N, C-alpha and C positions, 0 to 999 in steps of 0.2 A: 456725328457721321455714319458710323459704326450701324446706331439704330436706326437709321436710315436701307440700308442696306441689308436688315435684318441678322446681323451677326450676333450670335448671342455667347454673352461674356462666362468664360471657363474662371476662372480665379483673376486676381488681381494680388498681389504680394512687392510692398513698398514701390518701385519705380516699374513695376513691369507690369502689364496687363497682357493675359491670353483668351480674343477670341476663336470663335468657332462659324466658319462659314455656312449658310446652309447650303443643302444640297438642291433644295426647289427654287422657285424664281427668287425675286425679290422684291423686298416690299414696293410694288409700286404707289403706293399710296403715301407715300412718306417721299419718294424719291424726287418732288418739284416743291421741297421744303428745301432742295440744293445743288437748284435748275438742270435735275437729271431726269433722263428719258430712257426708254429701251432703245438700244444701239438699233440700226435699222435692218432689214431683213435679205440688205444686198453686202453689209457688212461681214467678211469672213475673219472671223474671230483667232484664225489659225497664219494668219498673215500680218506674223510677229515679226519679221527682222525689216528694221528698218523703214516701218511702216510711214507713207507719206501723211505731210501733214501735223500737224499741235493735237496732243492730246485731249482729245473729246470727253465731252459730261454723257458719256452716256452707260448705261449698265448692258453688257452683254448676256444675251438671253441664256438658260440655261435649257437642254435637250432636255425634254419633256416627256418623249417617249420612250416606253419601257425598254424596249431593244436596243437602246445606247444610252440610257439613260446612265450615272453615274454609281446608282442603287443595283446592277445587273453586270458590275465589275466584278471577280471573284476573288477571296482574300488569299491574300499572299500563301504558298507559293504556284498555289492553282491558274492565277492571270498572269503569270508569265509564259507558260505554253498552251493558254487556251485559247483560242480563236476571236479578239479581243471583235465585239460587238460593232462597230463601228467603222474597220477594215472593211464588211459589205458594203458600202457607201463607196468602197473604191470599185473598177471593174475588175472584173473574176479575183475579188480582194482573200475572198477564200483559199479559193487555188494556192494564191501567189503567197497568203501567208503558209500553209503549208509544205510549199512546194521550198520556200526561203529559209522556213524551221529546219527541213531536213537537209537544205544544201549547208547547212551551216552545224550543222553538227556534223558533218562526216570530214568539214572542213577544218576544224578544230580537233578534228582526231588526227588528222594528217598533219595537223602543224606539231602538234606533241611528238608523233612516233616519226615522224620523215624528216620532219625538217631541223626536232630538235629544238622546238620552243618550249621554252622550259614553263609552259601556265603552271599551274597549280602547287610554285615552291613558291620560297618566302623570298626570289628573285623578283619577284612579279608580284607590286598589288597595286599599280597604280594605271588604269589602261586608257587608252582613247580610240575610238573605232571615225576615226576620219571621215567615212561616209556608210553611216550608219544603218539608211534607209527605214527598216521597222523593227530595228536590232536583234536581228536574227544570230549576229554574232554575239552579242552581247548576253544573249539568251543560252546558248551554248557553253559560255562559262560558267552556269549560276553556280554547280559545286567546286567549281574555284574559288579560295580565299582573296579573289580580287574585287576593286572599283573602277569601272566603267561609266567613262565619259563618253554618250554618244550622241554625234555629231550630224548634225543631217544641213547637208549646204542648201543654201539660201534658195537658190536658183532650181532647185529639185523639187519632185513635188513635195509637200505641206506631210510631213506622218511624224510630226514629232506627239501630235494625239495620240498614235496608235502604239508610241514609244513609253510615254506618259500610263497608258492604258494597262500595259504590260508590267508596270509598276520600277519601270527603269525610270533614270533619271537623262535630260541630255538638253540641247540648246541648235538653234541655226545660227549659221553661220558661212562668209564669203570667203573662201580660200583662199583668195586673192587681197585680204586683209589682214591684220597680226592677229594673233587669238588670245582674250584677255587672260591669259596664265602668268604665275612666275616661270622662271626660266628652267629647266631641271625636273616637271613636276613628274613627267610618267617614267615607265619603268617600261612600256610596252607600247607603242604606237603601231595598230593597225591601219591600215584603208587600201580597198579594194576599187580599181577604178581611179587612177591618181589621176589620169589624163583628162579624164570629164571634170573634176573641181576645178580646172582652171580651162576650160573649154566652153567659145562659147557656140553656142548649139545653131544659132542662125547663118556668122559667115563661117565658122567652121573654124577661125581663128583662135590660136591662148589667148586670152582677157590677160594677162602678167605669166612670168617667166616660172618654167619647172623649179629652175635653179635658185629663186628664189623662195618658193613654197617649201623644197627644202632645209631650205636654211634656217626658216620658220621652228618645222618640224625638226631639226638639230637642237635649236634654244628650246626645245620645250623637252628633249628626249635627255632624259637625264645623263650620264657618263656610263658604257658597260649597258646601256639600254638597249632596248629589238625595236627595230624597223619593221615589218611584214608588211610586201608594198605587191600586189595583184595588179596583173594587167598583162597587155600585147604583150610579144617578146621585144617588137621595136620600141616600146615606151621603156619597158624594161631594162634597155638598153642605154635610152637616154638617162636613166634614175639612176645607173653605174658609174657613169662616167665624174660626174661630181663628187664620189663617196671616194672618202680617204681608204685607199687597199692596208694602211697602217694596221687601221684598226684590226684587222682580219677579215676571212673570209665570210662570202653571204655566198646563201644559195638562191638562185633565181628560182620566183613564186608568180 
């Protein structure tokens, strides 16, 4: 099977083998030996959240355009701040990327200096951004000793490819469902626009309970961990109601 996909064998050690996936197109002449074919041009490989139907026996095409091919991605750490080529496929993508990068650079300074969030200290290592968009918040923390999980809400624009092009990690998730992680995984959870995570844009109604979402956040957050929530004053007031004041005062953001 790996031969059909043109994977290159790197090494074999006892019961462990390592293959490398090619950067170009897979070897179509070999695919039919396994009843495989190219995926349709109508298939969007970015639609990765609970894709309808069964797994299909087809190979996703690799972008061959020089502007958006994998070979065009800069090395780390330049790729973190350089405008990804694939963002040009989005409307006003380049301007949006630059504005988002500058916005989160300012916000992170505000978090540290005005809100006293201990980013950069040993207290905060594991971080989650619940509404990551294109990874601007994570990129703004590049000088801090943190590990960041970027979560793109499954009903939002499919921007995980941009996050990957920046050298960051992430996944899609619907926040009306439980997140697959151990309890008390994160030292800090950040969310901008928490209400949008549960709002149905068609009907304008909540798809699930804000309280249930906050309980899930509490499950993921370690004791004495920090949650930073940005939204309108009305939503922040709703968020504050179920919080336990015994845990200490919180600053509205």
